N, C-alpha and C positions, 0 to 999 in steps of 0.2 A: 504493500500500500504506500502511495506517495505521501510524503510529509508536506507541510506548508512550505518549507524551504525548497523542497523539490519542485513544487508547483510554481513558486516564484522564479526559480532558475529556468524552468521550462518556458515560462512566459517571456523571460528576458531573452532566452535563446531565439524564440520566434520573432520578437521585435527586432533583434539585431540582424537576423537573416533577412527580414523585410527591408530594413534600411540598406543592408549590403546589396540586395538585389536591385533596389532603385538606383544606387550609385553606379553599380556595374552597367546598368542599362544605358547610361549616358555615353558609354564608350563608342558605340557604333557611329553616332552622330559626330562627336568630336573628332574621331579618327578620320572620318570622311572630309571634315572641314580643314584638316591640316595637310597641305600638299607636299609633305616631306616623305623621304624614304621611310618605310615602316620600321626598319631597324633603328633609325635615328629617333623616330617618335617614341619607340618603346624604351630606348636608352634614357632619353630625357625625362619621360614621365616616371620611370622607375627611380631615377636619381632623386627627383623631387619627392617621390613617395617614401623613399628610404629615410629622408629627413623627418617626414611626418611620423612614420613608425618609430624612428629612433627617439624622437621627443616623447612619444606616447610611452615607450618602454621606460624612459627616465621618470616620467610623471607617475607611473604606477609602480615604479621600482621593481620591474620585472627583470629577473636575472637572465641575461642573454646566454643561451646554450650553444655549444658547438660540438657535435658528435656525428657519426656517420648517418644516423637516422635523420637528424636535422638537416644535414647537407643534401641528403636524398630529397627531402621535402623542398629545399631551396631550388634544387634542379627542376623539380616538378613545377614550382612556381614560375621559374624563368622560362621553362618550356611553354607553359600555357599562355603567358602574356606575349611572348615573342611570336609564337605560331598564330595566335588569334589576331595580333596586329597585322601580320603578313596576310592572313586569310581575308581580313576585312578590306584590304586594299585590292585583293585579287579576285574577289567574288562579291556578291551582294551582302550587305550587313545582315539581312534576314537569313541567308544561307549559312553565313559564318556562325551566328549565334545559335541557330537551331541545331546545326550539326555538332556544335560544342555541347549543346544541351543533352546529347546522348549520354552524358556523364553517368546517370544512374545505371546504365547497362554496364559500363566499365567498372563501376563500383562493385557490382555483383561479381564480375570476373575477378577483380583484384582481391575481394574478400575471400574468394575461393583459393586464389594463389597464395596469399599471405596468411590467412587464418583458417584455411581448410573448410570454410563454410560453403557447402554444396548448394548450388541453386536449385530451387524447387520447381514444380511444374509451372507456377505462375511466372517465375523469373525467366524460364526458358521460352515460354510463349511470348512474353514481353520483348525479349531480345529479338526474336524472329520478326515480330511486328515492326519494331524499330528499324531493323535491317531493311524491311520492305519500304519504309519511309525514306531511308537513306538512298535507296536505289532511285527513287523519284527525283531527288536532287541531282544525282549523278547523270541520269538520263537527259535532264535538261541542260546540265553543265557541259556535256559533251558537245552539244550543238552550239552553245554560246562561247565555248573556249575557256570556261572558268573552272574546269575540273581540278586543276592544281590547287586553287584556292579552297575548294570544297574538301579536298584531301587533307590540307593543312588544318582546316577547322575541325575535321573529324579526329585527327591525331591530337589536337589541342584538348579535345574532350578526354582523352586517355590521361594526359598530364593533369587535367582538372580533377579527375577522380582521385588522383594521388593527393592533391591539395585538400580535397574534402576529408581525406582519411588521416590527415596529419596528427590529429589528437587521438587516433586509435592505437598507435604504437606506444609501447612502454616508455621508450626514451624520446618520443616525439614531443615537439613543442611548436605549435603553429606559429606563434608570433616570432620566434627565433628563425624558423624556416622562411617566413615571409620577409623578414628584415634582410637576412643574408641573400635571399633570392633577388630582392629589389636592388640591394647594394651591388652585387656582382653584375647583374644585368645593366645597371646604370653605369658602372665603371667601364665595362667592356664595349657597350654600344653607344653611349652618349657622345664620344668623340666624333661620331659620324655626322653630328649636327653641323660641324664646321664646313661641310660641303653643301649645305642648304643655302638658298638665296632669299627665300621669303620669310621675313621676320616682322611682318605687319602686326599691329596690335591684336587683330582677330586671331591670327595664327598663334601668337605667343600666349594669348588668354586661353585658347583651347588646350595648348600643351600644359599650361600651369594647372588648369582645372582637371585635366586627365591625371596629373600627378597628385594633386591635393585631394580631390574628391573621388574620381573613378578608380584610383588604385590605392591611395593612402588611406582615406577614411573608410572606403569600402572594405578593405581587408582588416581594419580594426574591428568593424562590425562583424565581418565574416568569421574572424578567429574566435570572437566571443560567442557568436551564434553556434558554430560547430562544436564549441566546448560544452554547451548545454543542450544540444539536440543531436540525435543520431544522424549518420550520413544520409540515410534515406529520407528522413523528415526534412533535413536541411535542403536536399536537392529538390524536394517537392515544393517548398516555399520559393526556391530559386526559379520556379516556373514563371514568375513575373518578368524576369529578364528577357527571355526569348520572345515575349509578347510586346513589351514596352520598347525594347531596343529597335526593332525594325519599324515600329509605329512612329517613333521620333524621327528616324531617318526618312521615312516616307513623307511626313508632314513638313519637315524643315529642309530636306535635301532633295526630295522628289524621286527617290529610288524605291522601286516596288519589286515584289516577287513575281516570277512567272507562274503560270497556272499549275504546272507540274510541281514546282517548288511549294506552292500553297497547299497542294494535296499532301506532299511529303511533310510539311509543317504540321498540318492537322493530324496526320498519322502519328508523328513522333510525340508532339505535345499531348495529344489525347491519350495515347497509350501509356506514356510515363506518368501522367496524372492518375490514370485509372490504376496503374500498378502500385503507385505510392499510397493511394487511398485504401486499396485492398490490403496492403502491407500493414498499414496503421490499424485497420479494423481487426485483422487476424491477430495482431499482437495484443489488442485489448481483449 
């Protein structure tokens, strides 16, 4: 039976995940508005974000950890932000975020690989349905020449699953992994900014907001949310992002999804929401 403290922590986790999802959803639009190389964008925004996370760690007096598990988490973080930034430039924002949103499927796979938790019938069916949705994206991307961007988005979902699981490992520490991932990505990629030519107020504002809000604040909310909610519940709340992200891009940037991609989006989002709701009910 859950205590009052457990209930409060659960609520806090849900609120933090909602805030994180909103901050994350701003990425598609801001990335489209910055005409830089995606690696330069990712380096700059992560360097800014590392300052935000660093100050947060000092404020809460969180001891920074450094061990193989934390470094593996940092690599996952660097992978997901770098691949998603590249994908967002090479395919539509909708394709990028929804293909990354296949993360619950990869969580099921990784939970089996690392913790021996075998997928049940519901998980297997869900994975097959998601794969059908993914095929819709790829069939449309073949004709539009955006298949590489879709592949990068899909692989970023694998790394994102690792980020969701940072607090599941005994020696894991989400905040430490996020900080080291941001710092390493910023140090290695931000020097590419020197080759850019557009430093208008709009571009610089978008880059700063990407670092402060879309990565910095978002992952502070995210690390707290995943601490007090299980990976499946956290990924279910994260369903806000793949809906709001392409909506903002469509309204303010004019980019929309093709018909097959819309079908794929409906299949992926619908299936994962159904899977998560059934998972929560079965646990109750």
